[in-house]
C-alpha positions as CSV (number, residue, x, y, z in Angstrom):
1,M,52.2,69.8,189.5
2,L,49.0,67.7,189.1
3,M,50.1,65.1,191.6
4,T,50.7,67.9,194.2
5,F,47.3,69.5,193.8
6,I,45.5,66.1,193.8
7,G,47.8,64.4,196.3
8,V,47.6,66.9,199.2
9,P,43.7,67.0,199.3
10,L,43.6,63.2,198.9
11,S,46.0,62.7,201.8
12,V,43.8,64.8,204.0
13,I,40.6,63.2,202.9
14,G,42.0,59.7,203.1
15,S,43.3,60.1,206.6
16,L,40.0,61.6,207.8
17,L,37.9,58.8,206.2
18,H,40.4,56.0,207.3
19,W,41.1,54.6,203.8
20,S,43.2,51.4,203.4
21,N,46.7,51.7,204.8
22,I,48.2,50.4,201.6
23,V,46.3,53.0,199.5
24,L,47.3,55.8,201.9
25,F,50.9,54.7,201.9
26,I,51.1,55.0,198.1
27,I,49.3,58.4,198.1
28,Y,51.5,59.7,200.9
29,C,54.7,58.6,199.2
30,L,53.7,60.0,195.8
31,T,52.6,63.3,197.3
32,I,55.8,63.7,199.2
33,V,57.8,63.0,196.1
34,A,55.7,65.6,194.2
35,L,56.2,68.2,196.9
36,A,59.9,67.4,197.0
37,S,60.1,68.3,193.3
38,Y,58.8,71.8,194.1
39,M,61.4,72.1,196.9
40,G,64.0,71.1,194.4
41,R,63.0,73.7,191.9
42,A,62.9,76.4,194.6
43,T,66.3,75.5,195.8
44,E,67.6,75.4,192.2
45,S,66.4,79.0,191.8
46,L,68.1,80.0,195.0
47,A,71.3,78.2,193.9
48,I,71.6,80.3,190.8
49,V,71.4,83.5,192.9
50,A,73.7,82.2,195.7
51,G,76.2,80.1,193.8
52,P,77.0,76.4,193.7
53,R,78.2,75.8,197.2
54,I,75.4,77.6,199.1
55,G,72.9,76.3,196.4
56,G,74.1,72.7,197.1
57,L,73.9,73.3,200.8
58,L,70.3,74.7,200.5
59,N,69.3,71.7,198.4
60,A,70.7,69.2,200.8
61,T,69.2,71.0,203.8
62,F,65.7,71.2,202.5
63,G,66.0,67.7,201.0
64,N,67.0,66.4,204.4
65,A,64.3,68.4,206.1
66,V,61.8,65.9,204.7
67,E,63.7,63.0,206.1
68,L,64.3,64.8,209.4
69,I,60.5,65.3,209.8
70,I,59.7,61.7,208.9
71,S,62.4,60.5,211.4
72,I,61.1,62.7,214.3
73,F,57.6,61.3,213.9
74,S,59.0,57.8,213.6
75,L,61.0,58.3,216.8
76,K,57.9,59.6,218.5
77,A,56.2,56.4,217.5
78,G,59.1,54.3,218.9
79,L,60.3,53.1,215.5
80,V,64.0,53.5,216.2
81,G,64.9,50.6,213.8
82,I,63.2,52.4,210.9
83,V,64.9,55.7,211.7
84,L,68.4,54.2,211.8
85,A,67.6,52.2,208.6
86,S,66.3,55.3,206.8
87,L,69.5,57.2,207.7
88,T,71.6,54.3,206.4
89,G,69.5,54.3,203.2
90,S,70.0,58.1,202.9
91,V,73.8,57.6,203.0
92,L,73.7,54.7,200.5
93,G,71.1,56.6,198.4
94,N,73.1,59.8,198.1
95,L,76.5,58.2,197.5
96,L,75.4,55.4,195.2
97,L,72.0,56.1,193.8
98,V,72.0,60.0,193.4
99,A,75.7,60.3,192.5
100,G,75.4,57.2,190.3
101,L,72.5,58.5,188.4
102,S,74.1,61.9,188.1
103,F,77.3,60.5,186.7
104,F,75.5,58.1,184.4
105,I,72.9,60.5,182.9
106,G,75.4,63.4,182.7
107,G,78.0,61.0,181.2
108,L,75.6,59.9,178.4
109,K,75.4,63.5,177.2
110,F,79.0,64.5,178.0
111,K,81.9,62.1,177.5
112,R,83.8,63.6,180.5
113,Q,82.5,65.8,183.2
114,S,84.6,67.6,185.8
115,F,84.0,69.1,189.3
116,N,86.0,70.9,191.9
117,V,88.8,68.4,192.8
118,Y,89.6,70.3,196.0
119,D,86.0,70.1,197.3
120,A,86.0,66.4,196.4
121,R,89.2,65.7,198.5
122,H,88.0,67.8,201.4
123,N,84.6,66.0,201.4
124,S,86.4,62.6,201.2
125,G,88.1,63.2,204.5
126,L,84.9,64.3,206.1
127,L,83.0,61.3,204.7
128,M,85.6,58.9,206.1
129,F,85.5,60.6,209.5
130,A,81.7,60.9,209.7
131,V,80.9,57.3,208.7
132,I,83.9,55.2,209.3
133,I,85.1,56.8,212.6
134,A,81.9,58.2,214.2
135,F,79.6,55.3,213.3
136,V,82.0,52.3,213.7
137,I,83.6,53.5,217.0
138,P,80.3,53.4,219.0
139,E,79.5,49.9,217.7
140,V,83.0,48.6,218.7
141,F,83.2,50.3,222.1
142,S,79.6,49.6,223.2
143,I,80.2,45.8,223.1
144,N,81.4,46.0,226.7
145,M,79.0,48.8,227.8
146,N,75.6,48.8,229.4
147,E,72.7,50.9,227.9
148,T,73.4,54.0,230.0
149,K,77.1,54.2,229.0
150,T,76.2,53.4,225.4
151,L,73.7,56.3,225.4
152,S,76.3,58.6,227.0
153,L,78.9,57.7,224.3
154,S,76.3,58.4,221.6
155,I,75.4,61.8,223.1
156,G,79.1,62.7,223.3
157,I,79.8,61.7,219.7
158,S,76.7,63.4,218.5
159,V,77.7,66.8,220.0
160,I,81.2,66.4,218.5
161,L,79.7,65.7,215.1
162,I,77.4,68.7,215.2
163,I,80.3,71.0,216.2
164,L,82.6,69.7,213.4
165,Y,79.8,70.0,210.8
166,L,79.2,73.6,211.8
167,A,83.0,74.2,211.6
168,A,83.1,72.6,208.2
169,L,80.4,75.0,206.9
170,F,82.3,77.9,208.4
171,F,85.5,76.7,206.7
172,K,83.8,76.4,203.3
173,L,81.5,79.4,203.3
174,V,83.5,81.9,205.4
175,T,87.2,81.5,206.0
176,H,88.0,79.6,202.7
177,R,85.1,80.8,200.5
178,G,86.3,81.0,196.9
179,V,89.9,79.9,197.8
180,Y,89.5,76.7,195.8
181,Q,86.8,77.8,193.4
182,P,87.8,78.3,189.7
183,S,86.9,81.7,188.3
184,T,85.3,80.1,185.3
185,E,82.8,78.5,187.6
186,K,81.7,81.8,189.0
187,A,81.1,83.3,185.5
188,A,79.1,80.3,184.4
189,H,76.6,80.8,187.2
190,E,76.2,84.5,186.7
191,E,74.8,84.1,183.2
192,E,71.7,81.9,184.1
193,E,68.4,83.3,185.1
194,P,66.5,81.7,188.0
195,E,63.1,80.1,187.3
196,W,61.6,81.8,190.4
197,G,62.5,85.0,192.2
198,K,64.0,84.9,195.7
199,G,60.7,85.7,197.5
200,K,58.7,83.1,195.6
201,A,61.3,80.4,196.0
202,I,61.4,80.9,199.8
203,A,57.6,80.9,200.0
204,V,57.3,77.7,198.0
205,L,60.0,76.0,200.2
206,F,58.1,77.1,203.4
207,I,54.6,75.9,202.2
208,A,56.0,72.6,200.8
209,T,57.9,71.9,204.0
210,I,54.7,72.4,206.1
211,A,52.7,70.1,203.8
212,V,55.4,67.4,203.9
213,A,55.4,67.6,207.7
214,Y,51.7,66.9,207.9
215,I,51.8,64.0,205.4
216,S,54.9,62.5,207.0
217,E,53.2,62.2,210.4
218,H,50.4,60.1,208.8
219,L,52.9,58.1,206.6
220,V,54.7,56.8,209.7
221,H,51.5,55.2,211.0
222,T,51.2,53.0,207.8
223,F,54.7,51.5,208.0
224,E,53.8,48.6,210.3
225,Y,50.8,47.5,208.4
226,V,52.5,47.8,205.0
227,G,55.5,45.8,206.2
228,E,53.3,43.0,207.5
229,T,51.1,43.0,204.3
230,L,53.9,43.1,201.7
231,G,56.4,41.0,203.7
232,W,58.9,43.9,203.9
233,S,61.2,44.0,206.9
234,E,61.6,47.2,209.0
235,L,65.1,47.4,207.7
236,F,64.1,47.3,204.0
237,I,61.3,49.9,204.6
238,G,63.8,52.2,206.2
239,V,66.9,51.7,203.9
240,I,65.1,51.7,200.6
241,I,61.5,53.1,200.8
242,V,61.8,55.9,203.4
243,A,65.2,56.9,202.2
244,I,64.1,57.3,198.5
245,V,60.9,59.1,199.4
246,G,62.7,61.3,202.0
247,N,65.5,62.3,199.5
248,A,63.4,62.7,196.4
249,A,64.1,66.4,196.1
250,E,67.9,65.9,196.1
251,H,67.6,62.9,193.7
252,A,65.7,65.0,191.1
253,S,67.9,68.2,191.5
254,A,71.3,66.4,191.3
255,I,70.3,64.5,188.1
256,V,69.0,67.7,186.4
257,M,72.2,69.6,187.4
258,A,74.4,66.8,186.0
259,F,72.4,66.8,182.7
260,K,73.1,70.6,182.5
261,N,76.8,69.8,183.1
262,K,76.7,71.6,186.5
263,M,78.7,68.9,188.2
264,D,79.9,71.1,191.1
265,I,76.2,71.4,192.3
266,A,75.3,67.8,191.5
267,V,78.3,66.5,193.6
268,E,77.7,69.0,196.3
269,I,74.1,67.8,196.6
270,A,75.1,64.1,196.7
271,I,78.1,64.3,199.0
272,G,77.0,67.4,200.9
273,S,73.7,65.8,201.7
274,T,75.4,62.6,203.0
275,L,77.7,64.7,205.2
276,Q,74.6,66.6,206.5
277,V,72.8,63.4,207.3
278,A,75.8,61.8,209.1
279,M,77.1,64.9,210.9
280,F,74.0,66.8,211.6
281,V,70.6,65.0,211.1
282,L,71.6,61.8,212.8
283,P,73.2,63.5,215.9
284,V,70.2,65.9,216.2
285,L,67.9,62.9,216.2
286,V,70.0,61.1,218.9
287,L,69.6,64.3,221.1
288,V,65.9,64.7,220.2
289,S,65.2,61.1,221.2
290,L,66.1,62.0,224.8
291,F,62.7,63.8,225.0
292,F,60.7,60.7,223.8
293,D,59.9,57.4,225.6
294,T,62.4,55.5,223.4
295,T,65.9,56.8,223.2
296,M,68.1,56.2,220.1
297,P,71.8,55.3,220.6
298,L,74.2,55.8,217.7
299,L,74.3,52.0,217.0
300,F,73.8,50.5,213.6
301,S,73.6,46.8,212.7
302,W,76.8,45.3,211.1
303,Q,75.0,45.0,207.8
304,E,74.2,48.7,207.8
305,L,77.8,49.7,208.9
306,I,79.5,47.5,206.3
307,A,77.2,48.8,203.5
308,M,77.9,52.5,204.5
309,V,81.6,52.0,204.9
310,S,81.8,50.3,201.5
311,S,79.8,53.1,199.9
312,V,82.1,55.8,201.3
313,L,85.3,54.0,200.2
314,L,83.9,53.4,196.6
315,M,82.8,57.1,196.4
316,V,86.2,58.4,197.6
317,V,88.1,56.3,195.0
318,I,85.8,57.3,192.2
319,S,85.4,61.0,193.0
320,N,89.0,61.9,194.1
321,D,90.2,62.8,190.6
322,G,87.5,65.5,190.1
323,E,86.1,63.8,187.0
324,S,83.2,61.5,186.1
325,N,81.8,59.5,183.2
326,W,78.8,57.2,182.6
327,F,80.7,54.0,183.5
328,E,81.6,55.3,186.9
329,G,78.0,56.2,187.4
330,L,77.0,52.7,186.4
331,T,79.5,51.2,188.9
332,L,77.9,53.2,191.8
333,L,74.4,52.1,190.7
334,A,75.5,48.5,190.5
335,A,76.7,48.7,194.1
336,Y,73.4,50.2,195.2
337,L,71.4,47.4,193.5
338,I,73.6,44.7,195.2
339,M,73.0,46.2,198.6
340,G,69.3,46.7,197.9
341,I,68.9,43.0,197.1
342,G,70.8,42.1,200.3
343,F,68.5,44.3,202.5
344,Y,65.4,43.0,200.8
345,L,66.3,39.4,201.5
346,L,67.4,40.0,205.1
């Protein structure tokens, strides 16, 4: 709370007085993380009212709103590499860091935690489609294409991804709502009282999102200087720093949910957010880039692709039984650290 009320005024004052870019970078990042915690608390309150699936979707959406805002301003500044890297980092962060911490911290309190196995299997198929098919295919086919054809391929795949994502939401929330949901899960969520009322939660989300948008625009302008000063590559800033800052709300919420043994929401946040990034946020950014000077084709580096595919396969194998423990969480965290070291040294 203190960081929010100090950080927002400091961000405004610092940008007006042109403080050091390193100092501003730290203030902006900490303030966005503090604002994200408010967004997390607001969405948690709404999740109690709406149920685990819609709650997880809300949390993923508003968590990804931060990253979407940062990415749009980065695109506007022509930083396509950082945008693609941050989206790679978001996939790795959600599948390995967020899910890993959730499984690990929840597993320290409970020997065995379970979540909806039908949702896990449904999400596994979508993950493999969104990352392995939709991301690898453009890279393979574009080898023999010029820039115009590559962009056309990216636009086509982006439109298909958005349509399938909306169809997946319709499937889970309308046509098959409650079909695979245990009745005990429904009862568990009816007992808890939300921290904030519906109106207050929505107001907090709205105000926090506006504040994040303002700070994100200024944060983007510090990337180049910070990278040169600290020796960080554009890839490392995107994959690790921007991804962690941009997804702070989901990180905090998923871990809290796991600690409370609400694994359905924790898993929905981690995997649901990954699907939203891959099937909605990234395709939207490809289409938005058409209105800027620098367009963004759906092409990742091989390091980014292999890291994302490995993360998806590991998460599918670990989550498909509908159960988790602290060791599985530690395995996911170890994979994240290995990849983090690799991206740092590139």
